[in-house]
N, C-alpha and C positions, 0 to 999 in steps of 0.2 A: 272496357273499363267502366265500372258503375260510378255513381256519385260517391265522393269521398266522405264517409261518415266519421264523426268524432270517435277517437279511439285513444287509449292510453298504451304507450310502448315503453319497455324497460330493457336496459342493457348496461352492464359494466358500471353499476352504481349511479346511473342516470335514468330519470324517468321523464317522459314527455307526456303531458296531460293537456287536454284542450284548455286553451287560455280562457279564463273566467274572471269576473269581478273580484273574487276572493284572492286572486294573485296580485292585486294592485300594490299592496305594501311591499311584497317581496320583489316585484319588478322595480319599484322605486329604489330599493336598497341595491339591487344588482346594477342598475344604471348609475347609481351614485358611486359604485366601486370603479373609480377611474374617470368620473364625470363624463361618461361616454357620449352624452348628448352634445358636447362641445366639439365633437369630431365632425368635420365638414362633410365627409363622404359616407356617413351612416344615417340610418333612420331611427336611432335610439330616441325614445321620448324623454323630454325634460320631466322632472319629478311631478310638476303640476299638470302635465299632459297625459299621465299614465292612464287615468280612467277613460279619457277619450280614445287613447290608443287601443285599449281593450275593447271598448264599445265598437269602434270602427272595424276592428278585426272580426268581431262576431257578426257585425252587420254585413260583411263581405261574403259570408257563406252563401251559396255553396262553391264559389270560385276561389275562396281562401279558407284554409283551416289552420288557425294559429295555435301554437303550443307554448305552454310554460315549460322551461327546462328546469327540472328539480334535481338537486343533489339528494339521493335517497337517504344517505346516512344522517344528514342534518335536517332534511326537510326544507332546506332553503331554496328559494327561487334564484337561479344563477343566470338566467337569460331567457331568450325567446327565439323561436324559429317557426316557419310556416311552410305548408304546401300552399301554392298560389298559382294563379293563372291555370286553374284546373279545367281541362277541356275533355270531358269524357268521350265526345264524339270521335276524337282522334287519338284517344289513349295517351294524352300528354298532360303533364303537370310540371311545375317548377318548385324548387326548394329555395326559400329566401327569407327576407325579413329577419335574418339571423344575426343575433348579437349575444355576447356573453359578458358577464362581469370581468373586469380587467384581470382579477386574480385567477380566473379560470381560462383565460386565453393561453394558447400555446401549451395546452394540456391535452389529455385524452378526450375531453368533453366534445369538441367539434367532430372528431372522427367517430366517436360513439353515436352521436346524434345523426350524422350522415348515414352511418351504417344502418341504424334503425329505420330512418325515413326511406332510404333507397330500397332496403329489403322489403319493407311493407309496400312500397310503390310498385316494384317489379314483380314480387312473388305473391302478393295478396291482391292488389288492385289490378294487376295485369297491364301496367303502364308499358307503352312501347318506347317512350322517351321521357327522361327527366332532365329538365333544363335548370340552369343556374345563371344568375346575372350579377353584375356588380358595376360600380362607378369606375370610369376609366382611370381616375386618380387613386382608387383604392387598391394600391399595389399589393398590400398584405392579403386582401381578400382574393385577388387574382391568383396569387401564389398558392393560397390554401386550396382554391378550387382546382388548380392544375395539379396539386399534390394528390388530390382525390383520383385523378386519372381522367377527368372530363376533357372533352375536346373543345377547342375554341371555335365557335361558329362564325364569329365576326363582331363588328361594332355597329350599333345603332347610333348614328350621329344626331346630336341635338334632340335627345330622347325624353329626358325627364328633368323636372325642376328639383334642385337641391334646396335644403332648408334656408340657405343664405340668398336664395333668389336666382343664383346662376343656373344655367342649364347644362346638364351633364351629357356626355356620351356614355352609352351603356355597353359593356362588354358581355357578350352572350356565349354561354358554354352549354354543352349537353352530354348526356350519356345515353346511348341506345341500349335496348334490352339485350341485344347480342353481346354487348361489351360488359354487361353486368357481372357474369361469373368471374372474370379475371379481376375486375375492380373490387368485387366483394372479397376475393382471396387476398388482394393487396391490403385492403382496409383491416381485415382480420390480422394479417401479418404485422401491420403497423401497431395495432393495439397490443399484440403479444410482445413486440419490441419495447413498447412503453412500459409494460409490466416488468420487463426484465431490467430496466434502468434503475 
């Protein structure tokens, strides 16, 4: 797996484009849809922290590539997601730092984004494994990751600090390259079912 270069990906009315300063106002609006920064178990920036959030994400390259999630029809920024902990030497990366405006949660958006990111990771970048992680108390995120078909690897205890100063346990998941064809078929099926609703 080579270094992960900035790229724009599109599917199902959703576009992922490399996060940049011009996305700041849109990110503020997306975070404000549900005041997501008040949730204890997420990393959503407060409105006055958005510029720093974007700067830090850009500064973390090449071990992180952050995306703005765009609704193609309206052009609105509806969230953010990233490749992170990118380790080309072992063909491994993770997908995370993911959040969406409250009005887009429990819609096709997360499935579309994961299908885009995993397809690119496995089929273009040649990843051997894609990891995902979440807070041990973020049960909604754990359920969403499990619905993708990821396997639970375990729990890293006393692993990372939350915004309120407490220290979380981190639940780790992964999908191996050999599992990807079945998971890809499952995600496509889920998106087709969503269209039929």
